[in-house]
C-alpha positions in Angstrom: -68.9 128.6 130.7 -69.2 128.5 134.5 -67.0 126.5 136.9 -69.5 123.7 137.3 -69.4 123.0 133.6 -65.6 122.9 133.6 -65.4 120.1 136.3 -64.6 116.5 135.3 -67.8 114.5 135.9 -68.5 110.8 136.4 -71.6 108.8 135.8 -73.8 107.9 138.8 -72.3 105.3 141.1 -75.3 103.1 140.5 -73.8 102.5 137.1 -71.5 100.0 138.9 -74.4 97.9 140.2 -76.2 98.3 136.9 -73.2 96.8 135.0 -72.8 94.0 137.5 -76.5 93.2 137.0 -76.0 93.1 133.3 -73.0 90.8 133.7 -75.0 88.2 135.7 -76.2 86.6 132.4 -72.6 85.9 131.5 -72.0 83.7 134.5 -75.5 82.5 135.4 -75.0 79.1 133.6 -71.5 78.4 135.0 -72.8 79.3 138.5 -75.6 76.8 138.2 -73.2 74.1 136.9 -70.5 74.5 139.6 -72.4 75.8 142.6 -75.9 74.2 142.3 -75.8 71.0 140.2 -72.3 69.9 141.3 -72.2 71.5 144.8 -71.3 68.1 146.4 -69.2 66.9 143.5 -65.5 66.4 144.7 -64.1 66.0 141.2 -61.0 68.0 140.3 -62.6 69.7 137.3 -65.4 71.0 139.5 -62.9 72.5 142.0 -60.8 74.1 139.3 -63.8 75.3 137.5 -65.2 76.9 140.7 -61.9 78.6 141.5 -61.7 79.9 137.9 -65.3 81.2 138.0 -64.7 83.0 141.3 -61.6 84.6 140.0 -63.4 85.7 136.8 -66.3 87.2 138.9 -63.8 89.1 141.0 -61.9 90.3 137.9 -65.2 91.4 136.3 -66.3 93.4 139.3 -62.8 95.1 139.6 -62.8 96.0 135.9 -66.3 97.5 136.2 -65.2 99.6 139.2 -62.1 100.9 137.3 -64.2 101.5 134.2 -66.5 103.7 136.2 -63.6 105.5 137.9 -61.8 106.2 134.7 -64.9 107.3 132.7 -65.1 111.0 133.1 -66.3 113.8 130.8 -65.8 117.6 130.6 -67.8 120.1 128.5 -66.0 123.3 127.4 -67.0 126.1 125.2 -65.8 124.3 122.1 -65.6 120.6 122.7 -66.4 117.7 125.0 -63.5 115.8 126.6 -64.2 112.1 127.3 -61.8 109.9 129.3 -62.5 106.2 129.4 -60.9 102.8 129.9 -60.4 100.1 132.4 -56.7 99.8 133.4 -55.5 102.1 130.7 -57.5 105.3 130.2 -57.8 107.1 126.9 -58.9 110.6 126.1 -60.8 111.8 123.1 -62.0 115.2 122.1 -65.2 115.9 120.2 -66.1 119.3 118.9 -69.5 120.4 120.1 -70.5 121.5 116.5 -69.9 117.8 115.4 -72.8 116.6 117.7 -75.8 116.4 115.4 -78.5 114.7 117.4 -79.1 112.9 120.6 -81.1 109.9 122.0 -82.4 109.7 125.5 -83.9 106.6 127.1 -85.3 106.3 130.6 -86.1 102.8 131.8 -88.0 101.8 134.9 -84.7 101.3 136.8 -83.5 104.8 135.8 -86.8 106.4 136.8 -86.7 104.8 140.3 -83.5 106.9 141.0 -84.2 110.0 138.9 -81.6 108.9 136.3 -81.6 108.6 132.5 -79.4 107.4 129.6 -78.2 110.0 127.1 -76.4 109.3 123.8 -74.9 112.0 121.6 -74.6 111.2 117.9 -71.7 112.8 116.1 -71.1 113.3 112.4 -68.3 110.8 112.1 -68.4 107.2 110.8 -65.9 105.7 113.2 -66.5 103.3 116.0 -66.5 106.3 118.4 -69.4 108.0 116.6 -71.6 107.9 119.7 -70.9 109.4 123.1 -72.9 107.4 125.6 -73.7 108.3 129.2 -75.6 105.2 130.4 -76.5 106.5 133.9 -76.6 110.2 134.7 -79.2 112.4 136.5 -82.0 113.8 134.5 -80.8 117.3 135.6 -77.4 116.5 134.2 -78.9 115.3 130.9 -80.8 118.6 130.6 -77.6 120.5 131.3 -75.7 118.6 128.5 -78.5 119.1 126.0 -78.7 122.8 126.9 -74.9 123.2 126.3 -75.2 121.6 122.9 -78.3 123.7 122.0 -76.5 126.9 123.0 -73.5 126.0 120.9 -75.8 125.5 117.8 -77.6 128.8 118.4 -74.3 130.6 118.7 -73.0 129.5 115.2 -73.1 132.3 112.6 -75.8 130.7 110.5 -77.9 129.9 113.5 -77.7 133.5 114.8 -79.6 134.7 111.7 -82.2 132.0 111.9 -82.8 131.9 115.7 -84.5 135.3 116.4 -86.9 133.5 118.7 -86.1 130.7 121.2 -86.0 127.2 119.7 -88.8 126.0 122.1 -91.2 128.6 120.6 -90.5 127.2 117.1 -91.1 123.5 117.9 -94.4 122.4 116.5 -96.3 119.2 117.5 -97.4 117.4 114.4 -98.6 114.0 115.5 -99.7 112.2 118.7 -100.8 108.6 118.5 -104.4 107.8 119.4 -105.9 104.8 121.1 -107.6 103.8 117.9 -104.2 103.6 116.2 -102.7 101.6 119.1 -105.6 99.1 118.8 -105.0 98.8 115.1 -101.3 98.3 115.5 -102.0 95.4 117.9 -104.6 93.9 115.7 -102.4 94.0 112.6 -99.1 92.8 114.2 -97.7 89.8 116.0 -98.4 91.5 119.4 -101.8 89.7 119.5 -100.0 86.3 119.8 -96.9 87.4 121.6 -98.3 86.5 125.0 -98.9 82.8 124.1 -95.2 81.8 123.8 -94.6 83.5 127.2 -97.4 81.5 128.8 -96.2 78.2 127.2 -92.7 78.9 128.5 -94.1 79.6 132.0 -96.1 76.4 131.9 -93.1 74.3 130.9 -91.0 75.7 133.7 -93.8 75.1 136.3 -94.4 71.6 134.8 -90.8 70.6 135.5 -91.4 71.2 139.2 -95.1 70.3 139.9 -95.9 67.9 136.9 -99.0 69.6 135.6 -99.6 67.2 132.7 -102.5 65.3 134.3 -104.2 68.5 135.4 -103.7 70.1 131.9 -105.3 67.0 130.3 -108.3 67.2 132.6 -108.8 70.9 131.9 -108.5 70.3 128.2 -111.0 67.4 128.3 -113.4 69.6 130.2 -113.2 72.6 127.9 -113.7 70.4 124.8 -116.6 68.5 126.3 -119.2 70.6 124.4 -119.5 73.0 121.6 -120.7 75.7 124.0 -117.5 75.4 126.1 -115.3 75.3 123.0 -117.0 78.5 121.6 -116.6 80.3 125.0 -113.0 79.2 125.2 -112.2 80.4 121.7 -113.9 83.8 122.4 -112.0 84.1 125.6 -108.7 83.3 123.9 -109.4 85.9 121.1 -110.3 88.6 123.6 -107.3 87.7 125.8 -105.0 87.8 122.8 -106.3 91.2 121.5 -106.3 92.6 125.1 -102.7 91.5 125.8 -101.6 92.8 122.3 -103.2 96.2 123.0 -101.4 96.4 126.4 -98.0 95.5 124.9 -98.5 98.0 122.1 -99.6 100.7 124.5 -96.5 100.1 126.7 -94.3 100.4 123.7 -95.9 103.1 121.6 -98.0 105.0 124.2 -97.4 108.8 124.2 -95.8 108.6 120.7 -95.3 112.1 119.5 -93.6 113.8 116.6 -92.7 117.4 116.6 -90.1 119.5 114.8 -88.4 122.8 114.4 -86.5 124.2 111.4 -83.5 121.8 111.9 -84.6 118.7 113.9 -87.4 116.2 114.1 -88.2 115.2 117.7 -89.7 111.8 118.5 -90.7 110.6 122.0 -92.6 107.5 123.2 -93.0 105.1 126.0 -95.0 104.7 129.2 -92.6 103.0 131.7 -89.5 103.0 129.5 -89.5 106.5 128.0 -87.4 107.2 124.8 -86.6 110.4 123.2 -84.5 110.9 120.0 -83.9 113.4 117.3 -83.4 113.2 113.5 -81.5 116.0 111.8 -83.4 117.2 108.8 -80.3 117.7 106.6 -79.3 114.0 107.2 -82.6 112.6 105.8 -81.8 111.3 102.4 -85.0 109.4 101.7 -88.2 107.9 103.0 -89.2 104.2 103.2 -92.9 103.5 103.4 -93.8 99.9 104.4 -97.2 98.3 104.2 -97.8 94.7 105.3 -100.7 92.6 104.1 -102.9 93.0 107.2 -102.4 96.7 107.2 -103.5 97.0 103.5 -107.1 96.4 104.6 -106.9 99.5 106.8 -104.8 101.6 104.4 -102.1 102.2 107.0 -98.4 102.3 106.6 -95.1 102.4 108.6 -92.8 105.3 107.7 -89.0 105.1 108.2 -86.3 107.6 107.2 -83.2 106.7 105.2 -80.7 108.8 107.2 -77.0 109.6 107.1 -77.1 109.9 110.9 -75.7 107.2 113.1 -78.7 105.1 114.0 -77.8 102.8 116.8 -79.3 100.5 119.4 -81.6 99.1 116.7 -81.9 95.8 118.6 -83.6 97.7 121.4 -85.5 100.4 119.4 -86.0 101.6 115.9 -84.5 105.1 115.9 -85.1 105.4 112.2 -88.9 105.2 112.5 -90.9 108.4 111.8 -94.3 106.9 112.1 -94.8 103.3 113.4 -98.4 103.3 112.2 -100.3 106.0 110.3 -103.1 106.2 107.7 -102.0 106.9 104.2 -104.4 109.9 103.9 -103.0 111.3 107.2 -99.5 110.8 106.0 -100.1 112.8 102.9 -101.5 115.6 105.1 -98.6 115.6 107.6 -95.7 115.0 105.3 -95.7 118.6 103.8 -95.6 120.0 107.4 -92.8 117.8 108.7 -90.7 117.3 105.5 -91.9 119.9 103.0 -89.1 119.1 100.6 -90.4 115.5 100.1 -93.1 115.0 97.5 -95.0 111.8 97.3 -96.1 110.8 93.8 -99.6 109.3 93.8 -99.6 108.1 90.2 -96.9 105.4 89.5 -96.0 103.5 86.4 -96.5 99.7 86.3 -94.0 97.3 84.7 -94.5 96.2 81.1 -96.1 92.9 80.2 -92.7 91.4 79.2 -91.7 91.7 82.9 -94.3 89.1 83.9 -92.9 86.7 81.3 -89.4 87.1 82.7 -90.5 86.6 86.3 -92.5 83.5 85.4 -89.7 81.7 83.5 -87.1 82.2 86.1 -86.0 78.8 87.5 -86.6 77.9 91.1 -83.9 75.6 92.5 -85.8 75.2 95.7 -88.8 73.8 93.8 -86.6 71.3 92.0 -85.0 70.1 95.2 -88.4 69.8 97.0 -89.9 67.9 94.1 -86.9 65.5 93.9 -87.1 64.6 97.6 -90.9 64.4 97.7 -91.2 62.0 94.7 -88.3 59.8 95.7 -88.8 59.5 99.4 -92.4 60.6 100.2 -94.5 60.1 97.1 -97.7 60.2 99.1 -97.1 63.9 99.6 -97.1 64.6 95.8 -99.4 67.6 96.4 -96.7 69.6 98.3 -94.6 70.6 95.3 -97.8 71.2 93.3 -99.0 73.7 96.0 -95.6 75.2 96.2 -95.5 75.7 92.4 -98.9 77.4 92.3 -97.9 79.6 95.3 -94.7 80.6 93.5 -96.6 81.5 90.3 -99.0 83.6 92.3 -96.2 85.3 94.2 -94.4 86.2 90.9 -97.6 87.6 89.4 -98.2 89.7 92.5 -94.6 90.8 92.5 -94.9 92.0 88.9 -98.1 93.9 89.4 -97.1 95.5 92.7 -93.8 96.8 91.4 -94.2 100.4 90.3 -92.0 103.4 89.7 -92.2 107.2 89.2 -89.7 109.9 88.3 -89.9 113.6 88.1 -87.2 116.3 87.5 -85.8 116.0 91.0 -87.4 112.9 92.5 -87.5 109.1 92.0 -90.0 106.8 93.7 -89.9 103.0 93.6 -92.4 100.4 95.0 -91.3 96.8 95.4 -92.2 93.8 97.5 -95.1 91.4 97.9 -95.8 90.3 101.5 -94.4 93.7 102.6 -94.5 96.4 99.9 -91.8 99.1 100.3 -92.1 102.5 98.6 -88.7 104.3 98.5 -88.7 108.1 97.8 -85.5 110.1 97.4 -84.1 113.1 95.6 -81.8 113.0 92.7 -79.1 114.9 94.6 -79.2 112.2 97.4 -78.4 109.3 95.0 -74.8 108.2 95.2 -74.8 105.7 92.5 -77.2 104.5 89.8 -76.4 101.2 88.0 -78.1 99.7 84.9 -77.8 96.0 84.2 -79.2 93.7 81.5 -79.4 89.9 81.5 -79.6 88.0 78.2 -83.4 87.6 78.4 -83.8 91.3 79.3 -81.7 92.2 76.2 -84.1 90.2 74.0 -87.2 91.8 75.5 -85.7 95.3 75.7 -85.8 95.4 79.5 -83.3 96.4 82.1 -82.7 96.4 85.9 -81.5 99.5 87.8 -80.0 99.7 91.3 -80.0 103.0 93.2 -77.5 103.5 96.1 -78.4 106.3 98.6 -76.2 107.9 101.2 -77.2 106.4 104.5 -75.9 104.3 107.5 -76.0 101.5 106.5 -75.9 102.1 102.7 -79.4 101.8 101.3 -79.8 100.0 97.9 -83.1 99.8 96.0 -83.4 97.5 93.0 -86.1 97.8 90.3 -86.2 94.8 87.9 -87.4 94.4 84.3 -88.4 98.0 83.5 -88.3 99.2 79.9 -84.8 99.8 78.7 -85.7 103.3 77.4 -86.8 104.2 81.0 -83.6 102.8 82.4 -81.6 104.9 80.0 -83.7 107.9 80.9 -82.9 107.3 84.6 -79.2 107.0 83.8 -79.2 110.3 81.9 -81.3 111.8 84.7 -78.7 110.8 87.3 -75.8 111.8 85.0 -77.2 115.3 84.8 -77.1 115.7 88.6 -73.5 114.4 88.6 -72.6 117.0 85.8 -74.2 119.8 87.8 -72.3 118.8 90.9 -69.0 118.8 89.0 -69.8 122.3 87.5 -70.6 123.6 91.0 -67.3 122.3 92.4 -65.3 123.8 89.5 -67.1 127.1 90.0 -66.1 127.0 93.7 -62.5 126.3 92.8 -62.4 129.2 90.4 -63.8 131.5 93.0 
């Protein structure tokens, strides 16, 4: 480890301005109230509120400066030392071999100054499971990743496996095509995402310039003839699809999936670039989702059920393996990327008794809706009738779309109606298998199983109304794995 690596390092000073910019949304409304709408108001509450707001802004800026000053990090041969805090600094030490994966995100603001954001994911489950550097140089990020990679390659088990450089072993499996981007936009809400934005802009402009009269004139002109109506509708459809494709391209453009023997690498983005890794040994299952529009194109979304610490899910889906891929292409690529995962093409449907159980289940919402409609709005008598028929159709579809399959080492469940989810996991990855029976299930020799898998957060899959013999078979299947684990532990203790 050279001297440069042993120096305490801070994040880029622009982090201060970045945090101040993020804090603006906290005070924007109070600023408008006290310094815009009530600027000439001499009331006492306005004066006191203005003073308090100014003091809070000063306090917030001071704390951000101290937070930047106290946040330092140091990489050694064995661990990373992180010091952080505002007025009281704390130190924590994380062993380099505990760092399992990383996530890198480069926004437009970062790219303007040659910076990036890097997060290191550890194997702990505490609140400090993620080490985040929100604003460091791209060169510094590469240095940190290189240190972690060198530590992994220097471990005894990695020395035997890494006879060639890791870069030579990485293989590109998938790169998104424009056709797939177009289909994502066509089968998602991106095609209509632009309209709420345009309506919001119109309402804000209307508050200033009063566009209601002009809007009515334009609407009257466009609806004056069928030709203009047709042209307008065609324009709106093309505009919606075009804007959806652009939004999808900016989000999923350059989406690539590659892997080596221990990590899966995923990168995407045009302006805001994102890169994250998924450790192979932390993948405990696959979740394959298919919405109704995408069933027409036989395409799915593939997510991993992982023990890793998946974070920032509000900003990005770091558990997504493929946002959009054809089923045939998935069956072709899955053996390359995750050779230990075996998709079962033939699955068993639920028995006929399951349909009867689903149909006779009471719907309290239907009772409430029917009561209010017939007592207060009897002219809308058709609403509960439509709802009842929709509910019957939904339950029939739920019964016929629910399927299951099980082999010696695998279990695969398919559930859902509007969005069907196929969950695939190994027996050794199942933490708990629970079998339940309601009274009606007991009479019809049915049962419900719940499977809990190791993940963050815990993943629970429930399969209702399967034959009781199958449920018992699954229970014995899981019990066998538990017995084998116990025997292995006892054997290790004896050794």
